[in-house]
N, C-alpha and C positions, 0 to 999 in steps of 0.2 A: 282263561285260567280254569282248569278243571275244579269242580266242586270236591271238597274233601269232607268226609264224615268223621265222627268222633273216634271210631275204631282206627281209621287210618291215621288220624292225628296222634292218637296214643301210640301207635306203632312207630310213627316217625319220631316222636319224642323219645321213645325207648332207645331207638337206634342212635339218636343224637347224644343221649346220656351215656351210652356205651362208649361212643367216640370221645366225648368230653372226659370221661373217667380215665381213658387211656392217656389222653394228653395231660390231665392233671397228675396222674401217677408218674409220668415221665418228668414233668416239671418238679413234682415233689421229690423224686429221687435225685434230681440235679441239685435242688436246694438242700435236701437232707444230707446228701453226700458231703457237703461243705462242713457239716457238723459230725461226720463219721457215722451217719445213720442211713436208713432206708425210709421210704414213705411209711411202710407198715410200722417200723419202730417209732417214727415220729408220731404217728396217730396214737400209738399205745402210750407213749410218754405224755401226750396231751390228755388222754383219758385218765391216766394216773394222777396227773397234776390237778385234775378237777376234783380229786378227793384227797385233800391234804393230810387227813388222818389215816389214809390208806384204804385200800379196797381189795377184796379177794379177786383173783384172776377170773373165777367163775362169774362173779357179779359184773366185772368189766366186760367180759365176753358177751353176756346177755345184753348189757346196755349198748354195746357196739353192734350187736346182731351177728356175731361171729362164733365159730366153734371154739369151745373152751381149750381144746388141745392145741389149736394153732396159736391162740393167744398165749397159752402157757409156754410154748416154744419161743415165741418172740419175747415174752417177759424174761424167760431164763437167759436168753441171749443178752438182753439189756442189763440183767443183773451181772452176768459174767463180764460185761464191758464196763461195769461200774456206774451205769446211769440210773439204776433203781436198786433197791434192796428189799428184802422180805423181813417183816417184823412179826412178832407173835400177834395172833388174833385173839382178843379176849373172849370172843363169842364162839370160836371154833378152834379146837386144838390142832387140827391138821391143815386147815386152809389159812395159810399165812396171808398177811396183808402186804401189798406192793406199795412202796412209797418212793418218791424221787430222792436221789442223792443230790449233793451240790453240783456234781458233774452233769446230772440229768437236767437240773434246773438251768444251768448255764447253757447247755445244748438247746433247750427250749427257747431261752431268751435269744440266742443266736438265730434260731430258725424263725422266730417271730419277726426279727429285724429283716431277715432275708425275704420273708413272705410279704412284709409291708413294703419293702422296696419294689418287689415285683408288682404288687397291687397298685402302687403309685404310678408305675410305668404304663398301666392300661386303664386306670379308673376313669379317666376323662372320656374314654371312648364308649362307656356304658352308662345308660340313663339310670338314675337311682330308682325311680318308680318301677322300671322294668326288672331291675335286679330284685327288688322286694317282691314283686308279683311272681317272678320265676321261683324264688325261694318258697313262697306260699304254695305254689302249684306242686313243686317237688316234695314238699313236706306232706301235703295232702295225699299225693300218690303213694309215698312211703307208708303213710298211715293206712291206706286202703290195702296195700300189700301185706302189712303186718296183720290187719284184721283177717284177710283171706287166708293167711298162713298161720293163724292162731298165734301171732306174735313170734313165730320162729324164723322169720326171714326178713 
């Protein structure tokens, strides 16, 4: 077996993460479609649900590491579909806060059930310790990328 160095291992990991992301997005779209959403809309609903008092689109975009304009387009589509609504922001006259509606909360509950069913179907094939270690490794890699990009990516 050829020896592998850290640079090659990092490159291999990056390629595998890209492949995994594509598969997870496909799965996410399949699950989210059952609730009338896409993966991007599901992710944004989850981010908004994490702030029950509401949060501005700009703040959500920063937290998610995405461009404000793309998050705004997705949020507007969710608002048009009745999954979120905008409420006044007491701290900023123009930057309204996004909050879930009952329909958005119901969609998220449906998606959590679907995701849990999917996870139940494969969980026994993955060792808990390895999942925890993989999460730590990916979290550390993201932190290094954030540092190298001054928190912009």
